[in-house]
BATOR-470049 format. One record per residue: residue number from 1; residue in one letter; chain; x, y, z of N, C-alpha, C in turn. Coordinates in Angstrom, 1 decimal, decimal comma. Example, Ala and Ser with C-alpha at 12.3 -4.5 7.8 and 13.67 -1.06 7.14 Angstrom:
BEGIN
nr; rest; kette; n_xx; n_yy; n_zz; ca_xx; ca_yy; ca_zz; c_xx; c_yy; c_zz
1; A; A; 13,2; -5,7; 7,8; 12,3; -4,5; 7,8; 13,2; -3,3; 7,8
2; S; A; 12,8; -2,2; 7,1; 13,7; -1,1; 7,1; 12,9; 0,0; 7,9
This chain:
BEGIN
nr; rest; kette; n_xx; n_yy; n_zz; ca_xx; ca_yy; ca_zz; c_xx; c_yy; c_zz
1; M; A; 75,5; 146,9; -95,8; 74,0; 147,2; -95,9; 73,3; 145,9; -96,1
2; S; A; 72,2; 145,7; -95,5; 71,4; 144,5; -95,7; 70,8; 144,4; -97,1
3; E; A; 70,3; 143,2; -97,4; 69,8; 143,0; -98,7; 68,7; 144,0; -99,1
4; A; A; 68,6; 144,3; -100,4; 67,5; 145,2; -100,9; 66,2; 144,5; -101,0
5; M; A; 65,2; 145,0; -100,3; 63,9; 144,4; -100,4; 63,0; 145,1; -101,5
6; L; A; 63,3; 146,3; -101,8; 62,6; 147,0; -102,9; 63,7; 147,9; -103,6
7; R; A; 63,7; 147,7; -104,9; 64,7; 148,5; -105,7; 64,0; 149,0; -106,9
8; L; A; 64,1; 150,4; -107,1; 63,5; 151,1; -108,2; 64,7; 151,6; -109,0
9; T; A; 64,7; 151,3; -110,3; 65,9; 151,8; -111,1; 65,4; 152,5; -112,4
10; G; A; 65,7; 153,7; -112,5; 65,4; 154,5; -113,7; 63,9; 154,6; -114,0
11; I; A; 63,1; 154,8; -113,0; 61,7; 154,8; -113,2; 61,2; 156,1; -113,9
12; E; A; 60,5; 155,9; -115,0; 60,0; 157,1; -115,8; 58,5; 156,9; -115,9
13; K; A; 57,8; 158,1; -115,8; 56,3; 158,1; -116,0; 55,9; 159,4; -116,6
14; T; A; 55,2; 159,4; -117,7; 54,7; 160,6; -118,3; 53,2; 160,5; -118,5
15; Y; A; 52,4; 161,6; -118,2; 51,0; 161,6; -118,4; 50,7; 162,6; -119,5
16; N; A; 49,7; 162,2; -120,3; 49,2; 163,1; -121,3; 48,0; 163,9; -120,7
17; K; A; 48,2; 165,2; -120,6; 47,3; 166,1; -120,0; 46,3; 166,8; -121,0
18; G; A; 46,2; 166,2; -122,2; 45,3; 166,7; -123,2; 45,9; 168,0; -123,8
19; Q; A; 45,1; 169,1; -123,7; 45,5; 170,3; -124,3; 46,9; 170,9; -123,7
20; T; A; 47,2; 170,6; -122,5; 48,4; 171,1; -121,9; 49,6; 170,2; -122,3
21; G; A; 49,4; 169,1; -123,0; 50,5; 168,3; -123,5; 50,9; 167,3; -122,4
22; E; A; 52,1; 166,7; -122,7; 52,6; 165,7; -121,8; 53,3; 166,3; -120,6
23; V; A; 53,1; 165,6; -119,4; 53,8; 166,0; -118,2; 54,6; 164,8; -117,7
24; Q; A; 55,9; 165,0; -117,6; 56,7; 163,9; -117,0; 56,8; 164,1; -115,5
25; V; A; 56,2; 163,1; -114,9; 56,1; 163,1; -113,4; 57,4; 162,4; -112,8
26; L; A; 57,8; 161,3; -113,4; 59,1; 160,7; -112,9; 60,1; 160,6; -114,0
27; A; A; 61,3; 161,0; -113,7; 62,3; 161,1; -114,8; 63,6; 160,4; -114,4
28; G; A; 63,5; 159,1; -114,3; 64,7; 158,3; -114,0; 64,9; 158,2; -112,5
29; A; A; 63,8; 157,9; -111,7; 63,9; 157,8; -110,3; 64,5; 156,5; -109,8
30; D; A; 65,5; 156,6; -108,9; 66,2; 155,4; -108,4; 66,0; 155,4; -106,9
31; L; A; 65,7; 154,3; -106,3; 65,5; 154,1; -104,9; 65,7; 152,7; -104,4
32; T; A; 66,5; 152,5; -103,4; 66,7; 151,2; -102,8; 66,3; 151,2; -101,4
33; L; A; 65,4; 150,2; -101,0; 64,9; 150,1; -99,7; 65,5; 148,8; -99,1
34; A; A; 66,3; 148,9; -98,0; 66,9; 147,7; -97,4; 65,9; 147,0; -96,6
35; K; A; 66,2; 145,7; -96,3; 65,3; 144,9; -95,4; 65,2; 145,5; -94,0
36; G; A; 64,0; 145,7; -93,5; 63,8; 146,3; -92,2; 64,0; 147,8; -92,1
37; E; A; 64,1; 148,5; -93,3; 64,3; 149,9; -93,3; 63,0; 150,7; -93,4
38; M; A; 62,9; 151,8; -92,7; 61,8; 152,7; -92,8; 62,3; 154,0; -93,4
39; V; A; 61,8; 154,3; -94,6; 62,2; 155,5; -95,3; 61,1; 156,5; -95,6
40; A; A; 61,3; 157,7; -95,3; 60,3; 158,8; -95,5; 60,5; 159,4; -96,9
41; L; A; 59,4; 159,5; -97,6; 59,4; 160,1; -98,9; 58,7; 161,5; -98,8
42; V; A; 59,4; 162,5; -99,1; 58,9; 163,9; -98,9; 58,9; 164,6; -100,2
43; A; A; 57,8; 165,3; -100,5; 57,7; 166,1; -101,7; 56,4; 166,9; -101,7
44; P; A; 56,4; 168,0; -102,4; 55,1; 168,8; -102,5; 54,0; 168,0; -103,2
45; S; A; 52,8; 168,4; -102,9; 51,6; 167,8; -103,6; 51,8; 167,9; -105,1
46; G; A; 51,5; 166,9; -105,8; 51,6; 166,9; -107,3; 53,0; 166,6; -107,8
47; A; A; 53,9; 166,3; -106,9; 55,3; 166,0; -107,4; 55,5; 164,6; -107,9
48; G; A; 54,5; 163,7; -107,6; 54,6; 162,3; -108,1; 54,8; 161,3; -107,0
49; K; A; 54,6; 161,6; -105,8; 54,8; 160,6; -104,7; 53,8; 159,4; -104,9
50; S; A; 52,6; 159,7; -105,1; 51,6; 158,7; -105,2; 51,9; 157,8; -106,4
51; T; A; 52,3; 158,4; -107,5; 52,6; 157,7; -108,8; 53,8; 156,7; -108,5
52; L; A; 54,8; 157,2; -107,8; 56,0; 156,4; -107,4; 55,6; 155,2; -106,6
53; L; A; 54,7; 155,5; -105,6; 54,2; 154,4; -104,7; 53,4; 153,4; -105,5
54; H; A; 52,6; 153,8; -106,4; 51,7; 152,9; -107,2; 52,6; 152,0; -108,1
55; I; A; 53,6; 152,6; -108,7; 54,5; 151,8; -109,5; 55,3; 150,8; -108,7
56; A; A; 55,8; 151,3; -107,5; 56,6; 150,4; -106,6; 55,7; 149,2; -106,2
57; G; A; 54,4; 149,5; -105,9; 53,5; 148,4; -105,5; 52,8; 147,7; -106,6
58; L; A; 53,2; 147,9; -107,8; 52,7; 147,2; -109,0; 51,2; 147,5; -109,3
59; L; A; 50,7; 148,7; -108,8; 49,4; 149,1; -109,1; 49,4; 149,9; -110,4
60; D; A; 50,6; 150,4; -110,8; 50,7; 151,1; -112,1; 52,0; 150,6; -112,7
61; V; A; 52,1; 150,8; -114,0; 53,3; 150,4; -114,8; 54,1; 151,6; -115,2
62; A; A; 55,4; 151,6; -115,0; 56,3; 152,7; -115,5; 56,4; 152,6; -117,0
63; D; A; 56,7; 153,8; -117,6; 57,0; 153,8; -119,0; 58,4; 153,2; -119,3
64; A; A; 59,3; 153,4; -118,3; 60,6; 152,8; -118,4; 61,1; 152,6; -117,0
65; G; A; 62,1; 151,7; -116,9; 62,7; 151,4; -115,6; 62,4; 150,0; -115,1
66; R; A; 62,9; 149,8; -113,9; 62,8; 148,4; -113,4; 62,4; 148,4; -111,9
67; V; A; 61,5; 147,6; -111,6; 61,0; 147,4; -110,2; 61,4; 146,0; -109,7
68; E; A; 62,1; 145,9; -108,6; 62,5; 144,6; -108,0; 61,9; 144,5; -106,6
69; I; A; 61,3; 143,4; -106,3; 60,8; 143,2; -104,9; 61,4; 141,9; -104,5
70; G; A; 62,2; 141,9; -103,4; 62,8; 140,7; -102,9; 63,8; 140,2; -103,8
71; G; A; 64,4; 141,0; -104,7; 65,4; 140,6; -105,6; 64,8; 140,1; -106,9
72; E; A; 63,5; 140,0; -107,1; 62,8; 139,5; -108,3; 62,4; 140,7; -109,1
73; D; A; 62,8; 140,6; -110,4; 62,4; 141,6; -111,4; 60,9; 141,5; -111,7
74; M; A; 60,2; 142,6; -111,5; 58,7; 142,6; -111,7; 58,4; 143,0; -113,1
75; T; A; 59,3; 143,4; -113,9; 59,1; 143,9; -115,3; 58,5; 142,8; -116,2
76; G; A; 57,5; 143,1; -116,8; 56,9; 142,2; -117,8; 56,1; 141,1; -117,3
77; L; A; 55,8; 141,1; -116,0; 54,9; 140,1; -115,4; 53,5; 140,2; -116,0
78; S; A; 52,8; 139,0; -116,0; 51,4; 139,0; -116,4; 50,6; 139,7; -115,4
79; D; A; 49,4; 140,1; -115,7; 48,5; 140,8; -114,8; 48,2; 139,8; -113,6
80; R; A; 48,0; 138,6; -113,9; 47,7; 137,6; -112,8; 48,9; 137,5; -111,9
81; R; A; 50,1; 137,4; -112,4; 51,3; 137,3; -111,5; 51,5; 138,6; -110,7
82; R; A; 51,3; 139,7; -111,3; 51,4; 141,0; -110,6; 50,4; 141,1; -109,5
83; T; A; 49,2; 140,6; -109,7; 48,2; 140,6; -108,6; 48,6; 139,7; -107,5
84; A; A; 49,1; 138,6; -107,8; 49,6; 137,6; -106,8; 50,7; 138,2; -106,0
85; V; A; 51,7; 138,8; -106,6; 52,8; 139,4; -105,9; 52,3; 140,5; -105,0
86; R; A; 51,4; 141,4; -105,6; 50,9; 142,5; -104,8; 50,2; 142,0; -103,5
87; R; A; 49,4; 140,9; -103,7; 48,6; 140,4; -102,5; 49,5; 139,8; -101,5
88; Q; A; 50,6; 139,2; -101,9; 51,5; 138,4; -101,0; 52,6; 139,2; -100,4
89; E; A; 53,2; 140,1; -101,2; 54,4; 140,8; -100,9; 54,3; 142,3; -100,5
90; V; A; 53,2; 142,9; -100,8; 53,1; 144,3; -100,7; 51,9; 144,7; -99,8
91; G; A; 52,1; 145,6; -98,9; 50,9; 146,1; -98,1; 50,8; 147,6; -98,4
92; F; A; 49,5; 148,1; -98,5; 49,3; 149,5; -98,8; 48,5; 150,1; -97,7
93; V; A; 48,9; 151,4; -97,4; 48,1; 152,2; -96,4; 47,9; 153,6; -97,1
94; Y; A; 46,7; 154,1; -97,0; 46,4; 155,4; -97,6; 46,0; 156,4; -96,6
95; Q; A; 45,9; 157,6; -97,0; 45,5; 158,7; -96,1; 44,1; 158,4; -95,4
96; F; A; 43,2; 157,9; -96,2; 41,9; 157,5; -95,7; 41,9; 156,0; -95,6
97; H; A; 41,3; 155,5; -94,6; 41,4; 154,0; -94,2; 40,8; 153,1; -95,3
98; H; A; 39,8; 153,4; -96,0; 39,1; 152,6; -97,0; 38,7; 151,2; -96,4
99; L; A; 38,3; 151,2; -95,1; 37,8; 149,9; -94,6; 36,4; 149,7; -95,1
100; L; A; 36,1; 148,4; -95,2; 34,7; 148,0; -95,7; 33,7; 148,3; -94,6
101; P; A; 32,8; 149,2; -94,8; 31,9; 149,6; -93,7; 31,0; 148,6; -93,1
102; E; A; 30,6; 147,6; -93,9; 29,7; 146,6; -93,5; 30,3; 145,4; -92,7
103; F; A; 31,6; 145,5; -92,5; 32,4; 144,4; -91,8; 33,0; 145,0; -90,6
104; S; A; 33,2; 144,2; -89,6; 33,9; 144,6; -88,3; 35,4; 144,8; -88,6
105; A; A; 36,1; 145,4; -87,6; 37,5; 145,6; -87,7; 38,2; 144,2; -87,9
106; L; A; 37,8; 143,2; -87,2; 38,4; 141,9; -87,3; 38,2; 141,3; -88,7
107; E; A; 37,0; 141,5; -89,2; 36,6; 140,9; -90,5; 37,4; 141,6; -91,6
108; N; A; 37,6; 142,9; -91,5; 38,4; 143,7; -92,5; 39,8; 143,1; -92,6
109; I; A; 40,3; 142,6; -91,6; 41,7; 142,0; -91,6; 41,7; 140,6; -92,0
110; V; A; 40,6; 139,9; -91,7; 40,5; 138,5; -92,1; 40,3; 138,3; -93,6
111; L; A; 39,5; 139,2; -94,3; 39,2; 139,0; -95,7; 40,4; 138,9; -96,6
112; P; A; 41,4; 139,8; -96,5; 42,5; 139,6; -97,4; 43,3; 138,3; -97,2
113; Q; A; 43,2; 137,8; -96,0; 43,9; 136,5; -95,7; 43,1; 135,4; -96,4
114; L; A; 41,8; 135,4; -96,3; 41,0; 134,4; -97,0; 41,2; 134,4; -98,5
115; A; A; 41,4; 135,6; -99,0; 41,6; 135,7; -100,5; 43,0; 135,2; -100,8
116; N; A; 43,9; 135,1; -99,8; 45,2; 134,5; -100,0; 45,3; 133,0; -99,7
117; G; A; 44,1; 132,4; -99,4; 44,1; 131,0; -99,1; 44,3; 130,6; -97,7
118; V; A; 44,3; 131,5; -96,7; 44,5; 131,2; -95,3; 43,1; 130,7; -94,7
119; A; A; 43,2; 129,7; -93,9; 42,0; 129,1; -93,3; 41,4; 130,2; -92,3
120; R; A; 40,1; 130,2; -92,2; 39,4; 131,3; -91,5; 39,9; 131,3; -90,0
121; K; A; 40,0; 130,2; -89,4; 40,4; 130,2; -88,0; 41,8; 130,9; -87,8
122; S; A; 42,7; 130,5; -88,7; 44,1; 131,1; -88,6; 44,0; 132,6; -88,9
123; A; A; 43,2; 133,0; -89,9; 43,1; 134,4; -90,3; 42,5; 135,2; -89,1
124; Q; A; 41,5; 134,6; -88,4; 40,9; 135,3; -87,3; 42,0; 135,5; -86,1
125; A; A; 42,8; 134,5; -85,9; 43,8; 134,6; -84,9; 44,8; 135,6; -85,2
126; R; A; 45,2; 135,6; -86,5; 46,2; 136,6; -87,0; 45,7; 138,0; -86,8
127; A; A; 44,4; 138,2; -87,2; 43,8; 139,5; -87,2; 43,7; 140,0; -85,7
128; Q; A; 43,3; 139,2; -84,8; 43,2; 139,6; -83,4; 44,6; 140,0; -82,8
129; E; A; 45,6; 139,2; -83,2; 46,9; 139,4; -82,8; 47,4; 140,8; -83,2
130; L; A; 47,1; 141,1; -84,5; 47,6; 142,4; -85,0; 46,8; 143,6; -84,3
131; L; A; 45,5; 143,4; -84,1; 44,7; 144,5; -83,4; 45,3; 144,7; -82,0
132; E; A; 45,7; 143,6; -81,3; 46,2; 143,8; -80,0; 47,5; 144,5; -80,0
133; Q; A; 48,3; 144,3; -81,1; 49,6; 145,0; -81,2; 49,5; 146,5; -81,3
134; V; A; 48,4; 146,9; -81,9; 48,2; 148,4; -82,1; 47,3; 149,0; -81,1
135; G; A; 46,9; 148,2; -80,1; 46,1; 148,7; -79,0; 44,6; 148,8; -79,2
136; V; A; 44,1; 148,1; -80,2; 42,6; 148,2; -80,4; 42,0; 146,8; -80,5
137; G; A; 42,6; 145,9; -79,7; 42,1; 144,6; -79,7; 40,6; 144,5; -79,2
138; A; A; 40,3; 145,4; -78,3; 38,9; 145,4; -77,7; 37,9; 145,9; -78,7
139; R; A; 38,4; 146,5; -79,8; 37,4; 147,0; -80,8; 37,2; 146,1; -82,0
140; A; A; 37,7; 144,8; -81,8; 37,7; 143,9; -82,9; 36,3; 143,7; -83,5
141; G; A; 35,2; 143,7; -82,7; 33,9; 143,5; -83,2; 33,2; 144,7; -83,7
142; H; A; 33,8; 145,8; -83,6; 33,2; 147,1; -84,0; 33,3; 147,3; -85,5
143; R; A; 32,3; 147,9; -86,1; 32,4; 148,4; -87,5; 33,1; 149,7; -87,5
144; P; A; 33,7; 150,1; -88,7; 34,4; 151,3; -88,8; 33,6; 152,6; -88,3
145; S; A; 32,3; 152,6; -88,5; 31,5; 153,8; -88,2; 31,5; 154,0; -86,7
146; A; A; 31,8; 152,9; -85,9; 31,8; 153,0; -84,4; 33,1; 153,3; -83,9
147; M; A; 34,1; 153,6; -84,7; 35,5; 153,8; -84,3; 35,9; 155,2; -84,6
148; S; A; 36,9; 155,7; -83,8; 37,5; 157,0; -84,1; 38,4; 156,9; -85,3
149; G; A; 38,8; 158,1; -85,9; 39,7; 158,1; -87,0; 41,0; 157,4; -86,8
150; G; A; 41,5; 157,6; -85,6; 42,8; 157,0; -85,3; 42,7; 155,5; -85,2
151; E; A; 41,6; 155,0; -84,6; 41,3; 153,6; -84,5; 41,1; 153,0; -85,9
152; Q; A; 40,4; 153,6; -86,7; 40,2; 153,1; -88,1; 41,5; 153,0; -88,8
153; Q; A; 42,4; 154,0; -88,7; 43,7; 153,9; -89,4; 44,5; 152,8; -88,8
154; R; A; 44,5; 152,5; -87,5; 45,2; 151,4; -87,0; 44,7; 150,1; -87,5
155; V; A; 43,4; 150,0; -87,7; 42,9; 148,8; -88,3; 43,4; 148,7; -89,8
156; A; A; 43,4; 149,8; -90,5; 43,9; 149,8; -91,9; 45,4; 149,3; -91,9
157; F; A; 46,2; 149,7; -90,9; 47,6; 149,2; -90,8; 47,6; 147,7; -90,7
158; C; A; 46,7; 147,2; -89,8; 46,7; 145,8; -89,6; 46,3; 145,0; -90,8
159; R; A; 45,3; 145,6; -91,6; 44,9; 145,0; -92,8; 46,0; 144,9; -93,8
160; A; A; 46,8; 146,0; -93,9; 47,9; 146,0; -94,8; 49,0; 145,0; -94,5
161; L; A; 49,1; 144,6; -93,2; 50,1; 143,6; -92,8; 49,5; 142,2; -92,7
162; A; A; 48,2; 142,0; -93,0; 47,5; 140,8; -92,7; 48,2; 139,6; -93,4
163; N; A; 48,7; 139,7; -94,6; 49,3; 138,6; -95,3; 50,9; 138,6; -95,2
164; S; A; 51,4; 139,3; -94,1; 52,8; 139,3; -93,9; 53,6; 139,7; -95,1
165; P; A; 53,4; 140,9; -95,6; 54,1; 141,3; -96,8; 55,6; 141,6; -96,4
166; R; A; 56,4; 141,8; -97,4; 57,8; 142,1; -97,2; 58,0; 143,6; -97,3
167; V; A; 57,1; 144,3; -98,0; 57,2; 145,7; -98,3; 55,9; 146,4; -97,9
168; L; A; 56,0; 147,5; -97,2; 54,8; 148,3; -96,9; 55,0; 149,7; -97,5
169; L; A; 53,9; 150,1; -98,3; 53,9; 151,4; -98,9; 52,8; 152,2; -98,3
170; A; A; 53,1; 153,4; -97,8; 52,1; 154,2; -97,2; 52,0; 155,6; -97,8
171; D; A; 50,9; 156,1; -98,1; 50,7; 157,4; -98,8; 50,0; 158,3; -97,8
172; E; A; 50,7; 159,2; -97,1; 50,2; 160,1; -96,1; 49,3; 159,4; -95,1
173; P; A; 49,8; 158,4; -94,4; 49,0; 157,5; -93,6; 48,4; 158,2; -92,4
174; T; A; 49,0; 159,4; -92,0; 48,4; 160,1; -90,8; 47,9; 161,5; -91,3
175; G; A; 47,8; 161,7; -92,6; 47,5; 163,1; -93,1; 46,1; 163,5; -92,8
176; N; A; 45,2; 162,6; -92,4; 43,8; 162,9; -92,1; 43,5; 163,0; -90,6
177; L; A; 44,6; 163,0; -89,8; 44,4; 163,0; -88,4; 44,9; 164,2; -87,7
178; D; A; 44,4; 164,6; -86,5; 45,0; 165,7; -85,8; 46,4; 165,4; -85,3
179; P; A; 47,2; 166,4; -84,9; 48,6; 166,2; -84,6; 48,8; 165,1; -83,5
180; G; A; 48,0; 165,2; -82,4; 48,1; 164,3; -81,3; 47,8; 162,9; -81,7
181; T; A; 46,7; 162,7; -82,4; 46,3; 161,3; -82,9; 47,3; 160,8; -83,9
182; S; A; 47,8; 161,7; -84,8; 48,8; 161,4; -85,8; 50,0; 160,8; -85,1
183; D; A; 50,5; 161,4; -84,1; 51,7; 161,0; -83,4; 51,5; 159,6; -82,8
184; Q; A; 50,3; 159,3; -82,2; 50,0; 158,0; -81,6; 49,9; 157,0; -82,7
185; V; A; 49,2; 157,3; -83,7; 49,0; 156,3; -84,8; 50,3; 156,0; -85,5
186; F; A; 51,2; 157,0; -85,7; 52,5; 156,7; -86,3; 53,3; 155,8; -85,4
187; G; A; 53,2; 156,0; -84,1; 53,9; 155,1; -83,2; 53,4; 153,7; -83,3
188; A; A; 52,1; 153,5; -83,5; 51,6; 152,2; -83,7; 52,1; 151,5; -85,0
189; L; A; 52,2; 152,4; -86,0; 52,7; 151,9; -87,3; 54,2; 151,5; -87,2
190; T; A; 54,9; 152,3; -86,5; 56,4; 152,0; -86,3; 56,6; 150,7; -85,5
191; G; A; 55,7; 150,5; -84,5; 55,8; 149,3; -83,7; 55,6; 148,1; -84,6
192; L; A; 54,6; 148,2; -85,5; 54,3; 147,0; -86,4; 55,4; 146,8; -87,3
193; V; A; 56,0; 147,8; -87,9; 57,1; 147,7; -88,9; 58,3; 147,1; -88,2
194; R; A; 58,7; 147,7; -87,0; 59,9; 147,2; -86,3; 59,7; 145,8; -85,8
195; G; A; 58,4; 145,5; -85,4; 58,2; 144,1; -84,9; 58,2; 143,0; -85,9
196; T; A; 58,0; 143,4; -87,2; 57,9; 142,4; -88,3; 59,1; 142,4; -89,1
197; G; A; 59,9; 143,4; -89,1; 61,1; 143,5; -89,9; 60,9; 143,8; -91,4
198; L; A; 59,7; 144,2; -91,7; 59,5; 144,5; -93,1; 60,1; 145,9; -93,5
199; S; A; 60,1; 146,2; -94,8; 60,6; 147,4; -95,3; 59,5; 148,4; -95,5
200; A; A; 59,6; 149,6; -95,2; 58,5; 150,6; -95,4; 58,9; 151,9; -96,1
201; L; A; 58,2; 152,3; -97,1; 58,4; 153,5; -97,7; 57,1; 154,4; -97,5
202; I; A; 57,3; 155,5; -96,7; 56,2; 156,2; -96,2; 56,2; 157,7; -96,7
203; A; A; 55,2; 158,0; -97,6; 55,1; 159,4; -98,1; 54,4; 160,2; -97,0
204; T; A; 55,0; 161,4; -96,7; 54,4; 162,2; -95,7; 54,8; 163,7; -95,8
205; H; A; 53,9; 164,6; -95,4; 54,2; 166,0; -95,4; 54,8; 166,4; -94,0
206; N; A; 54,6; 165,5; -93,1; 55,0; 165,8; -91,7; 56,5; 165,5; -91,4
207; L; A; 57,2; 166,6; -91,4; 58,7; 166,5; -91,3; 59,1; 166,0; -89,9
208; D; A; 58,3; 166,2; -88,9; 58,6; 165,6; -87,6; 58,5; 164,1; -87,6
209; L; A; 57,5; 163,5; -88,3; 57,4; 162,1; -88,4; 58,5; 161,6; -89,3
210; A; A; 58,8; 162,3; -90,4; 59,8; 161,9; -91,3; 61,2; 161,7; -90,6
211; A; A; 61,4; 162,6; -89,6; 62,7; 162,6; -88,9; 62,8; 161,4; -88,0
212; R; A; 61,7; 160,7; -87,7; 61,8; 159,6; -86,8; 62,0; 158,3; -87,6
213; M; A; 62,2; 158,4; -88,9; 62,4; 157,2; -89,7; 64,0; 157,0; -89,9
214; D; A; 64,4; 156,0; -90,6; 65,8; 155,7; -90,7; 66,5; 156,7; -91,6
215; R; A; 65,8; 157,2; -92,6; 66,3; 158,2; -93,5; 65,2; 158,9; -94,3
216; V; A; 65,5; 160,0; -94,8; 64,5; 160,8; -95,6; 65,0; 161,0; -97,0
217; V; A; 64,1; 160,8; -98,0; 64,5; 161,1; -99,4; 63,4; 162,0; -99,9
218; K; A; 63,8; 162,8; -100,9; 62,9; 163,7; -101,6; 62,7; 163,4; -103,0
219; L; A; 61,5; 163,7; -103,5; 61,2; 163,6; -104,9; 61,3; 165,0; -105,5
220; D; A; 62,3; 165,2; -106,4; 62,6; 166,6; -106,9; 62,8; 166,5; -108,4
221; Q; A; 61,8; 167,1; -109,1; 61,9; 167,1; -110,6; 61,9; 165,7; -111,1
222; G; A; 61,2; 164,8; -110,5; 61,0; 163,5; -111,0; 62,1; 162,5; -110,6
223; Q; A; 63,1; 163,0; -109,8; 64,1; 162,1; -109,3; 64,2; 162,0; -107,8
224; I; A; 64,7; 161,0; -107,3; 64,9; 160,8; -105,8; 66,3; 161,4; -105,5
225; V; A; 66,2; 162,3; -104,5; 67,5; 162,8; -103,9; 67,4; 162,7; -102,4
226; A; A; 68,6; 162,7; -101,8; 68,7; 162,5; -100,4; 68,0; 163,7; -99,7
227; G; A; 67,4; 163,4; -98,5; 66,7; 164,4; -97,7; 67,7; 165,2; -97,0
């Protein structure tokens, strides 16, 4: 097996729900994502998929356990270092595209690169290249409001990969699209992932899409089990 790009070990997370008391969402979850691997994460709503993704991507902190990205232990990092790792090593895609409405498709992909210190000309070239790869290069100058849902989500994929992360985390990335568009958009995402060799953990309710990935895992009572 190739080297582990993302490794979660013994991840625990409990939320205090007020009058209803504490609810343990993750109870010692373990998961290893190999370099270049696409893994589907399947679970019912409320089972903790988003929480797991947020902890894996350093957006949230586990109560216990260890997160490693590229072999580096992320436990105990300062907020500044966590932000830097997140910006450089992790790409996020959500069910809704969350594109900035006042900027064009190209600009939405350029901005995270500028924040990472990339020169504007290089950032623009990278953005255009990514848009071409997912078939919306001709829409580079359009704002999100002038694009279809499928086009917007393709732009969101490109933005997530703008800084060439090593890990992609996606939370129901096609959940807001009709079946036909979902299939096309997932194909575009797969092409990007396979073309760059990064590792992807994709939460989805769509079992047909899940079956097209390298393997499927399930979140069951706070733990990861084989699909």
